[in-house]
N, C-alpha and C positions, 0 to 999 in steps of 0.2 A: 567387207566388199564395197564397192565405192554407191554409194545412194543416187537416186535421180531427182535432179537433176544435173549434171558435173560439167562445167563451163570454163571456155579459154581465157585467160585475161592477162593484160599488158604485162610484162617487165614491172616491177615500182607499183600495180595498182592493190596490194596487200594494206595499204594506209588508207585509201579512198576504200574498200571495203569495207574495213574496219570500222570508218565513220558512218559508213549508210550503215552499217548492223547497231547500231549504238545510239540511230533517231528514234523518236518517237514513232512507233506504226501502230495500225489496226488490225484484229483479225478479221481473216476470209475464210468462208464455208470450204472447207477442201472439195467438197465434191460441187455445187454451184460458181464459184470458184467468183459468191458477190462478198462485199464489203459488209460486218454485223455491226460497226460501226463500233466496239469494242475495241479499248485503250490498251496497248500491247509494246511492250520493246523487249530486247535482248541484253542479257547480261554476260558478261566471260566467264568461262569456266576455269581450273585451274588444269596447268599445262597437261597433266599425266590425263587428263578427263576428254580424252579425244569422241567426237561425234562418229568418225569412221574408222573402221579396224582394216586398216591398207597401211602402206610404207609409202609414207608420206613423203619419203623421195618423187614419188610420179607428181607432185603437185607444184614442184619445181618447173618453171615458166610460165606460173601464174593460175593453177585449176584451185577450184576448192569443191567443198565435199559438203551434202544434205545426210542426214541419216535416213535410213529407208525405215524403221522403226520408228522415229518423229522428225517429221519435217520442221520439227520447231531448235532442232540441233542443227549448226553449220561450223563447219572448221574450216579454216580457209588459210592454215599453214599446221606442222605439227606443233607449233605450240599456243596458237590464238584458234580456243574453240568458245562458241560460243551458244547460249540456250534461252529459249521464251518462256514460260509457265504461265502465261498470263491469259491463254486461247484456252477453250474448251478442246475435248478429244475429238472431235469433228472440224476441227481451226487449225491451221496455222498463220501466226506472226509476220506480216510486210512491212516493214518500216518505210519510210517517207521522207522525201526532198522538202518538202510541205508546212515545215515545224520548226518552231524553236527549242525544240527537248531535244537540243542536241551536246550528248557528252565532249566530241569532239568538236564542236562549235567552240561549246564554252572552254576548251583548253586554250581551240587557236584565238579566244578571243583573249585572255589573259596571255599568251603568249604577244601579239598584236600591239596589246596596252603598254607591256613594259618593253618591245620596243618600240613603240614611239613615243614611248617618255623619253628612250635613250636617243635616237635619232633626233629630239629637236632638242633636249637640254645639251646636247655637246655638240649640234649642230651651228655653225658659227655665226651661219647667214643671217639666224633666226633671233640672234643676239644683236648682229651690228642692226637688223630690223627695229628692234626694239631701240635701243638706245638713240638712233638717227632720229626714230621718231617722235611726233610731240604728245605728252603722256595723257592727253583725251584722245589721240590720232591711234597711239598704242594701242589702250586699254580695248576701244569698240573695233579698232582693226583687226586684234587677234580675236576678241570674241566672234565676229562676225566671221571671218577669216575661217575661224576650225568650222566653225559651223556651215558655213557654205563648203570646206573640203570635207567634210563627212559625207554628203549630199551624194558626192562622185562615187565611190568604193561602195555606199550605203545600196542605191540606184541600181550601179551596172552590176554586181556582183551579182545579183537575186536574180535580174532580168536578163543577163547576158548568162550569167552559169545555168539558169533553170532550160532557158531557150536551147543553150548548145546540149543540156542533158538531151531533150526532147529532140534535137536535131540526128542522134546519134541511133534515135529507132524508127527515123524518115524514112519513107521507103527510097523515096528517091536517092538519099544520102546512102543509106546501107546497102544500097543497090553498088551504087560508084565508089564509095569510101572502106564498107566495113562498118558494123556496129560501135569502133573504134575511131570513129571520125576525130573526135575529141580524146585524146587519150593521157595518162598521169604526165606524161614528158612533154608535150604540147601546153596542158595547163599550168605545170609549175616555170614554163618558159614565158608563160602572159599571153598566148596565142589564141584563149578563149575568145575575147571579142573579136577579133580579127576572124575566126572562120565564122562565129557565128553571123555580126555583119554583113560579109561580105556574099554569105548564103541568102539571106530574110534581104539585106535592101541590095544586094549587087553591087556594083562598080561605085555606086552613089555611098551606100554606106562604109566601103573598104576608105573613099575618102577622105568623110568626113573622118573616122578613127585616128586615118596618118595625121590631119589636121589637129586633131585634138592632142594624138600623141607627140605631135613636132612643137606646139603652141606650149605643151606640160614642160617636158624635156630642156628645150631652148630658156624658156623662163627660171627652172629649177638649176639646167647645166651652168647660167653665168652666174645663178647666186651662189652656186657653190665654188665655183673657180675666185668669183671678186673675194670671197668671204676666205680660202685660203691663200687666195694672193696677198691677200691685208694682213693677216698673221705673221707670212712668211716677211714683207716689206716690213710694217711698225716692230711685230716682237724680235724679230730676229734680227734682217739688214740694220734697222734703226738704232738697236739695240746691241746688239754685237758685233756685227761688222764694219759699221760706220757710225761707232760713237760719235764721233767727231760733230757730227751736224748736230745730234742731239745736246754735247756742251755746248755749240755755239747757242743756241734757242736758251739754255740753261742759263749765261751767260746774261743773255738782253733781257730777262725777265729779272735777273737780279735788278740789273742797272733801273727797271723802270720801279719793281718797287725799293728799290733803294730811293727814286726819287718821290713816290707818289706820298711815302709820309708825312713829307715837307709841305703839303698842302689839308692834311687830313687830320682833322683836329682826334686827340685821343688816341694817337698811333701808338707807336711802340717805337724809340728813339735807336732802331740799330742800321748799323750800317752791313747791308746783305752782301756788298760788293767784295769786302774784305772778310764778312763773314760768312760763309757760303752755308755753312751747317744750320743756320740762324733762318735759315729764308722758308723750312716749312710753318717755322711760330709762325712770323713774319706776315705769311699770309692765311693763314689761319684766324689770324689777330683783324688782319683786316678784308676777311669776306664776309662782313656785309655791312664795314665802310659805305662811305659816299664821299664821292670826288665833287665838292660844289661846281656846276655850270660856269659861273663866273672865272674860276680857275684853273681850266681845264686848257684857257692860250695858253698861262702859264707853265703849267706842266708840260708842254709840248715841248716850250721852249727849252726844259730843262733838261730834259730827254734827248732834245738834240746837241746840245751841250758836253753831252756824258758821252756822247759814241753811240746812243741808242738804233737813231736814225744813218744808215752807212751807206743810204741814196736818196738824191731828192726826191720827196713824192713828190707826183706830178697832180697837174689840178683834177685833175677825174677822183684820184687817187683820196683827195682833201674835201672833195664835195662828197666821195662816198663815205670819209668818216663825218663830216657835218650830220650826213642823215641818219648815220648809225646811232651817233651820240643824243640825236635829239629823239631818237626812236626809244631808246632803253633810260632815258632824264624820266627821273619821277620826282615831283615837288624840289626841280630846282637844286635838284644833285643825281650822279650818275654813281651803282654801285661799281665800286672797281674792278672785280672780277669781268665782268661789263664792258667798262674802260677800255683796259689792255685788251679783252678781245676784239673790242672796235678798235682800236690803234693795229694791233696783228694781222686782222683782215682788212680793214681801207690799204695800210700800205705794203700791199700786196710784192711792191719791188724789191722787197731790203728782205723778202721768203726765199732763200734760194732753194729752202730745203723741199718746197712744195713740189719744184722742177725735176730733183732729184729723184724723190722719193716715186713721183708719177711716170721717169723714165724705167727705175726698179718695179715699180708694181706691172706693168705693161711686162716685163720680162716674164716675170710668177705666172702671170697671167696665160700666157704660150704655154710656160713651162707645163705647170699643171694642167692645162687644156689637152694637151699632148700624151700626160702620163695617165690622164683618163680616159683616154680615148686605148691606149697600151692597154689601163685597167680592164676594159668592156671586154676586148680581145680576147684576154689571156683567161677571165672567167669562161667566158663562153669557148673558147677550146678544149679546157680542161674537164667542162661538161660540168661547172655548178651554174645550176637552172637560178634567175630571176625569182623563184620562188621562192628557193633554200636559202639565197642570199638574204632577203627580207625578213625570214623567221628567224637566222640566225644574230641579225643585227641586234635581237636583246643578249644574245648571250655575251659579243663581245664588247656594247658599249652600255649596255646597262649597267653597269656600274656604277658611271662616272653620275647618273642621277640623283642622285642623294648628297654626294658630295658637294655637287655644281648647284645645287638649291640651297645647302647651306651657308654659303658663302654670299648670300645675299638676304637670307631671312635669320642669321645665326650671327650676333655681333662678336660672341666671343668666341667661334668657331678657328681653331688652332689651322693652321696651314697645312703640318705636319700629319695630321688626324685626316685632312680631308687627301692628300696623297696617298694617304697610307688606305683612307676605304675607297678610289676608285682602284689602285693597284690590288690590293688585296682582296676585295669584291670581285675583280675580274680571276681572281685564281681559283677561288671559290664556284665564280659561274664556271667554268673549265672542269673543275671535279664533279660540279653535280650533271653536267650533259654529260658526260663520258662514262660518270660512275650511276647516272641513270640506264645510258645506253646499254652498258656492261650487265646491269643485274637484270631489266629488260630479258634482252635478247642474247647474252652471254657472248658478245664481242662485239670490238667498240669498232665502225668501220663507218664511211659513208651514208651505207644505206640505214646504220641504225644510229648515228647520230643526228640523221635528218629525219628526224618520225617525232611523232607531237609529242608524247612525254619527256623524251630526254631535252627538249626545246621548251618546257616550261619549265622543267625544274632547273633546268642554268639558268631561264631569265629570272627566275624567283628567288635563287642562291643572288647572282651578280646585282640586282637589286636594293635585295633584303640586306644582303651579307656590307655590301659599300655603306650603304647608310646606316647599318647598325656602328661598322666601324669609326665613321666621322662622326657620331654624334656622341657615343662612348670618349671616344680617343679626347672628344671636344669638350666634353664635361669632366673627367679627369683632371686633364689640364686646358683650361682657358687660356682665351689671348687676352689678358686682363687689359694691353696697351693700345688696343685699335681702337676707334671709336667711329661712328659714322659719316659724322662730318669729317672727317680727314679725307674721303674716300673722293671727294671733288676734286681735294689735291691733289689727290695720287693718281687720277685717269690723265692717261698719255693725250693730248690733243695733238692733231695736225697744226703745224705753226702756232698751236696754243692759240689758237680761234675757235670758242665756244658758236652753238650753234644760237641761232635768230630763237631770243625771247617774247612772246608773244605775254605780255607783262598785266593784259587785261584778262586773260583764260587762262593762266600760268602762276595765279597766284597761292599762297600756301594754303589758303581754304579750300579752293578750287582742286589740286593737287590731291591736298585730304581724303575731298571727295570719290575722285578718281581712283585712289587708294582703295576705298569703305567699297566701290562699285566693282573691284578688280577681284576684291578677295567672298563678296560675295556670291561673284557671277560665278567665280572656280569652284565655292564650295559647293554651290545648288547645283551647277551642270556635273558635278564629277559625281557626285550623289545619286543625279535624276538619270545619267547616261549608263555610269558606270554599278548600279546598284537598285534602284526602282523600277528602272523601265526592262533589263534584259533580264534580270531573275526570276521577276513572278511571270515573265514570258515562256521562261526555260522550265520553270519547274510546272505549270497550271495549263500551259496554253494546248497541247497535245498534238495532233493533227490539227491544220486549218481546213476548214470547211473551202469550195470553191465560191461565196460570197466572201467570206472570211479576207482570204487570201488575196481577192480582187483587193477589197479594201485597202490593204499592207501595200500592195505594190500600186497602186494609184497614190496613196501617200507618199512615197518614196518617191515618183515621178513628180509628186506637187513639190515636194521639199527642193529637189533636182531644179525645178525650172524656175522657183521664189530664188534658190540662192544665184541661180544665172543672173537675173534680173539684178538682185541687189550686186552683185560683185562687177556688171557690167554700169547701171544706173549711179551709182556713188560715186565712185571715183570720179567719174562726169563734170557729176555738181559740183564735187569740192574741187576741180580744177577751174570750172568758171566761177564760181565764187573767189577764188584766191587771185583770179586775172580780175575781176571788175573790182574787188575791195581792199583787200588788203595790203598788197603791192602798192596800187596808187597812195592810201593816207600815209603809208610810211613813206614816201618820195615826198609826197608831200607837206607835211610835217619838219624833216630835213631839211626841206628848203628853209625852214627860219630859223635854223642855226647855221651859222657861219663861221667855219672857223679858218682860220689864216695861216698861210705857212710863216714859219716862225723864221725871225731874222736872220737866227744866227746856222740856219739852215739854206739858206739864200746863196747863190754863188756856189756852194762847195761841190 
């Protein structure tokens, strides 16, 4: 028979009910209903050990039953049965939301970590930001940015989540909307904050949330659009669709390196124009060489007579070139790569690639924006919720985390092993995802795939399998031809223009210091945030007291407020310092060196 009480729950609520039952709890007296403050918890019984002697088809539609003989035995479906043996004979166990001791919470944490690793390592916008930023700014920016970002879900999940749960039993809400004001479908669609804030803060709360979402989505959306547009433009169009642009740039580069050998002592004597296969060798040999400042004018004359300049540089371009040469110059000389970058950056009238690639980039920007809109509408139409997409990301892209990391951490990484790791890890993730769903539920369908254990197994198979394949393949057959010093030579640059360098703050010793800071901070934060902080709280804190939970929430809110101040104030300070100091110094220094238009270029 069905024990009392028996409740109706909305479709798809079984996972939520399972999560609640696997939280830490406390025992309550059956007669007085008072908290005995004795710790307790439920464990899952076998599939063939139901708590109720009923036809479990009756539970279709979302009911659960509690045993008449033992109220510490609950069945949520024909396969899910839970019991607690921690309370006394006259007590029953009540699990709590106010706890870090949550089995499903731990599973969610693992899935969330793997998924976020995947979305970051495979997201081109993060790589573009890291490459474009100065080393010091990149290290501090990503560390501080990560801590600030974490404050948002950390604070909003607790405050909005528990406030939403409280609202479902509020008399006004319950009378108007029923106890399921926020059901599983609404929560998976990301509507919990909207429904909570619209009730608690009214129209003002709804507006604040809308503003927050608008700013977050436009910022993230624009970064993703530009990232994809860059890949399509420079890795697809520039490389395969219109390779003539690249061929022209390579021809001009060969002219430059052939001419520069004549003014640099100890340089190889190779005519790169007639021997293009020797270009990489020459560039590597000259990457640490310097051109005397006194020889810059003569080098420009040689480049002009060799056809490097296809159009006469304007006076403004020559002033820019003077400023850049003065900025890069050190001890009466300028590094060859810096001079090449300065010439290309200053003499923009010769760079036809820029205008063409800009038009192509705009086209791909619009194309991908339309595709993003279509994809969002498509996923919404088929009923794939935001929460399910988020939780499934690790299964889909997590396999590329290890291979992507090895490309920048392991010099002997084998390219074929890297590719095999990403593809093989994805296959393993799909096998683990569907296999766990079939093992746990007996069937593979949307509802079983979008469950906690299938997610975590698929995530772990993807990230661990992809990493293992890439590592083993690279160790068995390492790539002994590639050296780190080749990296700068092989990285494609727009118009071959390197970003400006801060010689004072980007010296070798200071860059090595930034590397040490990045490694040390990454190791410490990983161990602290993933092990030392959450694991002890999960194991030993139990149900938080009222004062303890108040302290926890106050800590979250304080973290969020400090993060908000940092993300607003620090960029403003840096912007002011840039406009007041560095730019003026560069222009002042550049005015001290004059580079004139070569005679051979006049009248062309």
